[in-house]
Residue frames relative to the residue before (quaternion, step in Angstrom):
aa qw qx qy qz dx dy dz
P 1.0000 0.0000 0.0000 0.0000 0.00 0.00 0.00
A 0.6421 0.5320 -0.3432 0.4324 3.63 1.04 -0.61
A 0.6192 0.5774 -0.3498 0.4011 3.60 1.05 -0.70
P 0.6683 0.4826 -0.3381 0.4540 3.68 0.81 -0.78
A 0.6246 0.5353 -0.3533 0.4455 3.62 1.01 -0.69
A 0.6529 0.5048 -0.3140 0.4694 3.60 0.99 -0.81
T 0.6333 0.5282 -0.3265 0.4618 3.58 1.05 -0.78
T 0.6484 0.5135 -0.3162 0.4647 3.58 0.97 -0.85
A 0.6595 0.4933 -0.3132 0.4728 3.60 0.92 -0.83
A 0.6598 0.5018 -0.3086 0.4664 3.58 0.99 -0.82
A 0.6513 0.5206 -0.3161 0.4526 3.59 1.04 -0.74
T 0.7063 0.4428 -0.2742 0.4794 3.61 1.02 -0.68
A 0.5635 0.6351 -0.3843 0.3626 3.61 1.12 -0.52
P 0.6704 0.4876 -0.3414 0.4430 3.68 0.78 -0.80
A 0.6176 0.5409 -0.3595 0.4435 3.60 1.02 -0.67
G 0.6580 0.4994 -0.3084 0.4717 3.58 0.99 -0.81
N 0.6728 0.4845 -0.2953 0.4748 3.57 0.99 -0.82
G 0.6135 0.5610 -0.3453 0.4354 3.59 1.10 -0.63
D 0.6632 0.5049 -0.3097 0.4576 3.60 1.09 -0.63
K 0.5960 0.6168 -0.3678 0.3592 3.59 1.03 -0.74
P 0.6991 0.4538 -0.3142 0.4545 3.66 0.66 -0.90
K 0.5986 0.5820 -0.3620 0.4145 3.57 1.10 -0.64
T 0.7446 0.3839 -0.2231 0.4985 3.61 0.89 -0.88
A 0.7303 0.4025 -0.2307 0.5014 3.59 1.13 -0.55
E 0.1821 0.8045 -0.5407 0.1652 3.58 1.07 0.75
A 0.4554 -0.6770 0.5037 0.2838 3.54 -1.02 0.78
V 0.2391 -0.7647 0.5866 0.1180 3.56 -0.87 1.03
P 0.4870 -0.6577 0.4742 0.3246 3.62 -0.78 0.93
S 0.5657 -0.6571 0.3895 0.3107 3.56 -0.98 0.86
N 0.6551 0.5224 -0.3289 0.4356 3.61 1.13 -0.43
L 0.6384 0.5279 -0.3277 0.4542 3.62 1.25 -0.15
I 0.2688 -0.7355 0.6023 0.1551 3.55 -1.18 0.69
T 0.3059 -0.7616 0.5491 0.1575 3.55 -0.98 0.88
I 0.2206 -0.7125 0.6481 0.1534 3.56 -0.99 0.90
K 0.1342 -0.8243 0.5495 0.0233 3.55 -0.63 1.19
S 0.5843 -0.5790 0.4454 0.3534 3.53 -1.28 0.46
P 0.3195 -0.7667 0.5228 0.1918 3.61 -0.77 0.96
M 0.7980 0.1659 -0.0768 0.5742 3.60 1.27 -0.10
I 0.5291 -0.5672 0.5119 0.3691 3.52 -1.37 0.09
G 0.3672 0.7262 -0.5275 0.2440 3.57 -0.95 0.81
T 0.5880 -0.5380 0.4550 0.3973 3.53 -1.28 -0.50
F 0.3460 -0.7650 0.5229 0.1470 3.54 -0.77 1.17
Y 0.0037 -0.7850 0.6194 -0.0136 3.57 -0.90 0.98
R 0.3488 -0.7607 0.5192 0.1735 3.57 -0.96 0.96
R 0.7660 0.2470 -0.1503 0.5741 3.61 1.25 -0.16
P 0.5935 -0.6082 0.3858 0.3592 3.62 -1.11 0.57
S 0.7704 -0.0761 0.0382 0.6319 3.59 1.17 -0.57
P 0.6971 -0.5133 0.2889 0.4087 3.61 -1.14 0.47
D 0.7317 0.4197 -0.2445 0.4782 3.61 1.07 -0.63
K 0.5970 0.5604 -0.3576 0.4490 3.62 1.27 0.06
P 0.5753 -0.5902 0.4284 0.3703 3.62 -1.20 0.40
L 0.6419 -0.5226 0.4021 0.3913 3.55 -1.31 0.38
F 0.5555 -0.5918 0.4628 0.3563 3.58 -1.17 0.61
V 0.7892 -0.0963 0.0932 0.5994 3.58 0.83 -1.02
E 0.1703 -0.7488 0.6307 0.1116 3.51 -1.29 0.52
V 0.6579 -0.4738 0.3813 0.4441 3.57 -1.25 0.24
G 0.7626 0.3262 -0.2702 0.4889 3.56 -0.86 1.02
D 0.5478 0.6198 -0.3976 0.3971 3.60 1.23 -0.27
E 0.3853 -0.6751 0.5785 0.2472 3.55 -1.17 0.71
I 0.0823 -0.7925 0.6030 0.0389 3.58 -0.94 0.88
N 0.2122 -0.7530 0.6134 0.1083 3.53 -1.27 0.57
P 0.6369 -0.4984 0.3886 0.4416 3.60 -1.18 0.31
G 0.7700 0.3281 -0.2663 0.4780 3.55 -0.93 0.96
K 0.5633 0.5867 -0.4030 0.4196 3.60 1.21 -0.23
V 0.4240 -0.6903 0.5276 0.2557 3.55 -0.90 0.96
V 0.1710 -0.8115 0.5544 0.0699 3.58 -0.75 1.07
C 0.7920 -0.0824 0.0583 0.6021 3.59 1.21 -0.45
I 0.3282 -0.6838 0.5989 0.2569 3.54 -1.37 -0.08
I 0.1034 -0.7532 0.6429 0.0927 3.54 -1.13 0.69
E 0.2451 -0.7696 0.5782 0.1157 3.52 -0.73 1.16
A 0.0699 0.7740 -0.6242 0.0806 3.54 -0.83 1.05
M 0.8448 -0.0728 -0.0003 0.5301 3.57 -0.67 1.15
K 0.6927 -0.5081 0.2372 0.4536 3.56 0.94 1.06
L 0.5726 0.5230 -0.4056 0.4838 3.59 1.23 0.43
F 0.2584 -0.7668 0.5721 0.1340 3.56 -0.87 0.99
N 0.1185 -0.8175 0.5635 0.0015 3.56 -0.45 1.30
E 0.3023 -0.7480 0.5637 0.1773 3.56 -0.68 1.11
I 0.2097 -0.7642 0.6009 0.1043 3.57 -0.84 1.02
E 0.1643 -0.8137 0.5556 0.0467 3.55 -0.63 1.19
S 0.5191 -0.6123 0.4985 0.3274 3.53 -1.21 0.58
E 0.2478 -0.7572 0.5862 0.1471 3.54 -1.12 0.71
I 0.7295 0.3613 -0.2101 0.5414 3.56 1.32 -0.03
K 0.3892 -0.6634 0.5784 0.2718 3.52 -1.37 0.26
G 0.3817 0.7212 -0.5158 0.2610 3.56 -0.88 0.91
K 0.5364 -0.6017 0.4865 0.3370 3.53 -1.33 -0.37
V 0.4389 -0.6845 0.5175 0.2665 3.58 -0.91 0.95
V 0.1967 -0.8038 0.5566 0.0736 3.56 -0.69 1.16
K 0.8085 -0.0408 0.0744 0.5823 3.57 0.98 -0.84
I 0.2389 -0.7267 0.6254 0.1541 3.56 -1.13 0.73
L 0.2510 -0.8402 0.4739 0.0805 3.54 -0.49 1.27
A 0.7276 0.3697 -0.2309 0.5297 3.62 1.20 -0.33
D 0.4367 -0.6823 0.5245 0.2619 3.54 -1.14 0.69
D 0.5837 -0.5869 0.4346 0.3549 3.55 -1.17 0.67
A 0.8446 0.1272 -0.1435 0.4998 3.56 -1.08 0.90
S 0.5073 0.6253 -0.4426 0.3947 3.58 1.10 0.65
P 0.5328 -0.6173 0.4584 0.3534 3.60 -1.14 0.53
V 0.0998 -0.7805 0.6149 0.0524 3.57 -1.09 0.76
E 0.3998 -0.7035 0.5466 0.2156 3.52 -1.25 0.61
Y 0.6407 -0.4819 0.4165 0.4287 3.55 -1.31 0.20
D 0.8493 0.1370 -0.1408 0.4901 3.58 -0.99 0.92
Q 0.4051 0.6983 -0.4873 0.3329 3.60 1.22 0.39
P 0.4760 -0.6711 0.4787 0.3066 3.63 -0.87 0.86
L 0.1790 -0.8009 0.5673 0.0679 3.57 -0.91 0.99
F 0.8050 0.0429 0.0319 0.5908 3.58 0.96 -0.95
L 0.2184 -0.7006 0.6533 0.1861 3.52 -1.30 0.48
V 0.0776 -0.8111 0.5794 -0.0179 3.55 -0.80 1.10
E 0.2950 -0.7075 0.6137 0.1892 3.53 -1.02 0.87
P 0.3437 -0.7758 0.4841 0.2136 3.61 -0.39 1.17
A 0.4780 -0.6343 0.5239 0.3077 3.53 -1.19 0.66
S 0.1533 -0.7885 0.5886 0.0910 3.56 -0.95 0.81
L 0.3074 -0.7368 0.5744 0.1809 3.50 -1.13 0.65
T 0.0531 0.8011 -0.5921 0.0693 3.56 -0.09 1.28
A 0.7526 -0.1541 0.0899 0.6339 3.54 1.09 -0.72
V 0.1990 -0.7908 0.5730 0.0820 3.55 -0.92 0.91
K 0.2633 -0.7437 0.5946 0.1551 3.53 -0.83 0.99
L 0.0557 -0.8003 0.5970 -0.0064 3.55 -0.51 1.21
R 0.7683 -0.3979 0.2514 0.4339 3.53 -1.31 0.08
F 0.8031 0.3131 -0.1421 0.4867 3.58 0.94 -0.83
G 0.8245 -0.1680 0.0936 0.5322 3.60 1.05 0.32
L 0.6123 -0.5516 0.4332 0.3649 3.51 -1.35 -0.11
F 0.1029 -0.8002 0.5907 0.0137 3.56 -0.86 1.02
V 0.2122 -0.7569 0.6018 0.1410 3.54 -1.18 0.53
P 0.5097 -0.6556 0.4488 0.3300 3.61 -1.03 0.66
V 0.2212 -0.7456 0.6148 0.1307 3.54 -1.08 0.81
G 0.7702 -0.0228 0.0309 0.6367 3.56 1.09 -0.72
R 0.7413 -0.3634 0.2718 0.4945 3.57 -1.15 -0.46
W 0.7959 0.3150 -0.1448 0.4964 3.59 1.03 -0.71
V 0.7297 0.4552 -0.2372 0.4517 3.59 1.06 -0.62
L 0.1173 -0.7591 0.6365 0.0694 3.53 -1.05 0.84
K 0.1892 -0.7827 0.5878 0.0782 3.56 -0.98 0.86
P 0.4293 -0.7066 0.4848 0.2854 3.62 -0.77 0.91
L 0.4821 -0.6551 0.4995 0.2981 3.56 -1.11 0.69
R 0.7081 0.3624 -0.2338 0.5591 3.57 1.15 -0.59
S 0.4470 -0.7097 0.4775 0.2618 3.58 -1.05 0.64
I 0.3988 0.7049 -0.4869 0.3270 3.60 1.25 0.25
P 0.4813 -0.6576 0.4768 0.3296 3.63 -0.82 0.86
Q 0.0307 0.8041 -0.5880 0.0822 3.54 -0.79 1.08
R 0.5004 -0.5782 0.5324 0.3632 3.47 -1.32 0.24
I 0.1600 -0.8169 0.5511 0.0578 3.56 -0.43 1.21
K 0.1878 -0.7552 0.6212 0.0918 3.52 -0.92 0.99
I 0.2848 -0.7622 0.5567 0.1672 3.57 -0.70 1.05
V 0.0859 -0.8014 0.5916 -0.0169 3.53 -0.82 1.11
Y 0.1293 -0.7753 0.6142 0.0703 3.55 -0.95 0.88
T 0.0453 0.7862 -0.6154 0.0336 3.56 -0.87 0.94
C-alpha cells in the first residue's frame, strides 16, 4: 500500500515543478512590467468587434489604454504609466488575472540624443536640451 502512494506523489511532483519555471521566468533588467492593479478578467480589446488596444511592437505613451480589466461587471481601463515599446504580452485575452500579476513587458524609451528639426541635441537634465552646435537655434524642449 505504501508503494502506490509514493508513485502518486512522484507523478504529481513533475507537474508542480513544470509550472514553477513558467511563472518565475527571469525578466531582463532593461524591461518594465505593467502589472494588474486588481483581480478580474483581462481583455485586450474594448469589444469583440474592435481592434486590440496594443500588440507586440507597438509604441505606448503615458495615458494610453493598454487593456481592460473587468471586475464585478465594471470595465476598468488600464493605462500605461511609461513611454516605450511593448515587448511581450503575458496574459491571454479573456483570462482571469490576479492582483499584481504581470500583464505586459515594455522596453522603456530612453533619451540619449534627440534629433530635432534644427540639429542634434543631447539631454542635460530631464527637461533641458542643449544643442551640440553653438549656432543659435530655435530649441524645442522635449520631455520623455
